[in-house]
C-alpha positions in Angstrom: 132.4 -57.9 128.6 134.8 -57.5 125.7 133.9 -55.6 122.6 135.3 -56.2 119.1 135.0 -53.9 116.1 134.5 -55.0 112.5 133.4 -53.6 109.2 136.3 -51.4 108.2 137.6 -51.2 104.6 138.8 -49.0 101.9 136.5 -46.2 100.6 136.8 -43.1 98.5 136.4 -39.7 100.0 132.7 -38.8 100.3 131.7 -42.4 100.8 130.2 -44.3 103.7 131.0 -47.2 105.9 129.2 -48.9 108.8 131.2 -50.3 111.6 129.9 -52.9 114.0 130.9 -53.8 117.5 130.0 -57.2 118.9 130.0 -57.8 122.7 131.0 -61.0 124.4 128.1 -60.6 126.8 125.1 -58.4 127.7 125.5 -54.7 127.2 122.2 -53.4 128.6 123.8 -52.5 131.9 126.8 -50.7 130.5 126.3 -47.0 131.1 128.7 -45.6 128.6 130.2 -47.0 125.4 132.2 -45.4 122.7 134.0 -45.6 119.4 137.7 -44.6 119.3 140.2 -44.2 116.5 144.0 -44.1 116.2 145.9 -42.9 113.2 149.6 -43.6 112.8 151.7 -41.3 115.1 148.6 -40.0 116.8 147.0 -40.7 120.2 143.8 -42.8 120.4 140.8 -40.4 120.4 137.2 -41.0 121.2 135.0 -39.9 118.3 131.5 -41.0 119.5 129.9 -41.8 122.8 126.5 -43.3 123.6 125.0 -43.6 127.0 122.6 -46.2 128.3 119.8 -43.6 127.9 120.8 -43.4 124.2 122.1 -39.9 124.5 125.0 -39.4 122.1 128.1 -37.2 122.1 130.4 -36.6 119.2 133.9 -35.1 118.6 133.7 -31.9 116.6 135.7 -33.6 113.8 132.9 -36.1 113.1 129.8 -34.2 114.2 127.1 -34.3 111.6 128.8 -37.1 109.6 129.0 -40.0 112.1 126.1 -41.7 114.0 126.5 -44.0 116.9 123.8 -46.4 118.0 123.4 -49.4 120.3 121.1 -52.4 120.3 120.9 -53.9 123.8 118.8 -56.9 122.5 121.5 -57.9 120.1 124.5 -56.8 122.3 125.9 -54.7 119.5 126.9 -51.1 118.8 127.3 -49.5 115.4 129.0 -46.4 113.9 127.5 -45.1 110.6 130.2 -43.0 108.9 129.1 -40.8 106.0 130.9 -38.1 104.0 134.2 -39.8 104.9 137.4 -37.7 104.6 141.0 -38.9 104.2 141.7 -37.6 107.7 139.2 -40.2 109.0 141.8 -42.9 108.1 142.6 -44.8 111.2 142.2 -48.0 113.2 138.8 -47.9 114.8 138.0 -49.5 118.2 135.0 -49.9 120.4 135.0 -50.0 124.1 133.1 -49.3 127.2 133.9 -46.5 129.7 135.6 -47.2 132.0 137.7 -49.2 129.5 137.6 -52.9 129.3 140.2 -55.0 127.3 140.9 -53.5 123.9 140.2 -55.6 120.8 142.2 -55.6 117.6 140.2 -52.8 116.0 139.2 -52.4 112.3 141.1 -50.5 109.7 139.3 -47.7 107.9 141.2 -46.1 104.9 139.7 -43.2 103.0 141.4 -42.4 99.7 141.3 -38.9 98.2 
């Protein structure tokens, strides 16, 4: 199953964006899925994780601002991003864990 992120854009600091992740097949059996981001010159980091049980885990940098969710009936995963900061600017990716193929990602740019 390959996952492809979409929904990025340009937003002012303090604003919100909702990213979507579409799967090429069923996701109900995928135990762990996550959202990642990579800013220029930085390593790719995982910012949010969701288990099959719907338990969620967040990086400290986004805790309280981002919300990850999954819809097994629609084979999608989402990332609601609120109170965005310029340091959230990055290309965002979605993937399962262990990793499958990486999609192109979606650019999120937060202006100050």
